[in-house]
C-alpha positions in Angstrom: -2.9 -10.3 11.6 -1.1 -9.1 8.5 2.3 -9.5 7.0 3.7 -8.0 3.9 7.1 -9.0 2.6 8.8 -7.5 -0.5 11.6 -9.4 -2.1 14.0 -8.9 -5.0 16.2 -11.5 -6.3 15.4 -13.7 -3.2 16.5 -11.0 -0.9 14.0 -9.5 1.6 13.9 -5.7 1.0 11.1 -4.7 3.4 8.9 -6.6 5.8 5.9 -5.0 7.7 4.0 -7.0 10.4 0.9 -6.2 12.4 -0.1 -8.7 15.0 -1.8 -8.4 18.4 -2.0 -4.6 18.2 1.7 -4.2 17.6 3.5 -3.3 14.3 7.1 -3.5 13.1 8.9 -2.6 9.9 12.3 -4.2 9.0 14.7 -3.8 6.1 18.5 -3.7 5.5 19.1 -5.7 8.7 17.2 -3.2 11.0 13.9 -3.7 12.7 11.8 -0.9 14.2 8.6 -1.0 16.3 5.9 1.3 15.1 3.9 3.8 17.2 1.5 6.6 16.8 0.3 7.5 13.3 2.6 5.0 11.7 1.1 2.0 13.8 -2.4 3.3 13.0 -1.5 3.3 9.3 -0.3 -0.4 9.4 -3.2 -1.4 11.4 -5.6 0.0 8.8 -3.6 -1.8 6.0 -4.0 -5.1 7.8 -7.7 -5.2 6.7 -8.7 -6.2 3.2 -10.3 -3.1 1.7 -9.9 -0.7 4.7 -11.9 1.8 2.7 -15.1 -0.2 3.5 -14.5 0.3 7.2 -13.3 3.9 7.3 -15.3 5.7 4.7 -16.0 8.4 7.3 -12.3 9.3 7.2 -12.3 9.9 3.5 -12.2 13.3 1.7 -12.5 13.8 -2.0 -9.3 15.9 -2.8 -9.9 16.4 -6.4 -9.2 14.8 -9.8 -5.9 14.4 -11.7 -3.9 12.1 -13.9 -1.8 9.2 -12.5 0.1 7.5 -15.3 -2.4 6.7 -18.0 -5.4 7.0 -15.7 -7.8 9.9 -14.9 -8.3 9.4 -11.2 -10.3 10.7 -8.3 -7.9 11.5 -5.3 -9.3 10.4 -2.0 -7.3 11.7 1.1 -7.5 9.5 4.1 -5.2 11.5 6.4 -1.8 13.3 6.3 -0.1 10.0 5.6 -2.3 8.4 2.9 -4.2 9.2 -0.3 -5.7 6.8 -2.8 -6.2 7.2 -6.5 -9.3 5.5 -8.1 -9.8 5.2 -11.9 -12.7 7.4 -13.0 -13.9 4.9 -15.5 -13.4 1.5 -13.7 -13.5 2.5 -10.2 -10.4 0.4 -9.4 -7.8 1.5 -7.0 -4.9 2.3 -9.4 -2.5 3.9 -6.9 -1.7 5.1 -3.4 0.5 7.8 -2.0 1.7 7.1 1.5 4.2 8.3 4.1 6.0 5.3 5.7 8.5 4.8 8.3 11.7 3.2 7.2 14.9 2.6 9.2 16.2 5.8 7.6 13.1 7.9 8.6 9.9 9.0 7.0 9.5 8.5 3.2 6.7 9.5 0.8 6.0 6.8 -1.9 3.5 6.8 -4.8 2.6 3.2 -5.7 0.9 2.4 -9.0 -1.3 -0.8 -9.5 -2.2 -2.6 -12.7 -2.9 -6.0 -14.3 -5.9 -6.8 -12.3 -6.8 -10.4 -11.9 -9.6 -12.2 -9.9 -8.9 -14.1 -6.7 -11.8 -15.5 -4.7 -14.2 -13.4 -6.9 -12.3 -10.1 -6.2 -10.1 -8.2 -8.5 -6.5 -7.6 -7.1 -3.7 -5.9 -8.9 -0.8 -8.2 -9.9 1.7 -5.6 -10.8 3.0 -2.7 -8.7 5.3 0.1 -9.8 7.1 1.6 -6.9 9.8 4.2 -6.9 12.8 2.9 -4.8 16.4 3.8 -4.4 16.1 6.4 -7.2 14.5 4.0 -9.7 11.0 2.8 -10.5 10.8 -0.9 -9.8 8.0 -3.2 -10.9 6.9 -5.9 -8.5 4.8 -8.9 -9.6 2.3 -10.6 -7.4 3.3 -14.3 -7.2 1.0 -15.6 -4.5 -2.1 -14.3 -2.9 -4.0 -16.2 -0.2 -7.4 -14.8 0.9 -8.6 -16.0 4.4 -6.6 -19.4 4.0 
């Protein structure tokens, strides 16, 4: 089971849920059940470090720059690519196509400010383009297998 909620100013902007083989996305007062490729993408994200379980799906798609980082681009499928820092090996970004109530949207998320939780480094800052602007989200709470 996996739930991700994004809030701004106490208001819920987006919520994705994967439970018992079903997935939903909600935002702006609308909820949509996911199916097909979108359901598979959420199912994969429900695992910590899905890269460990699906390495056979990965393809090295080159190297480029993402923000201040030189990165290797790993393509997972037509809906998702990951960007790994060439020096630290940390995941510093993802490009994903997601389903919103308004339709498919491609988003590049950048991760930074890594801190250890339960012995594993997680990013505590995310830069996400949203509504024509770049918004920074800060991780306030992370629970690993509570």
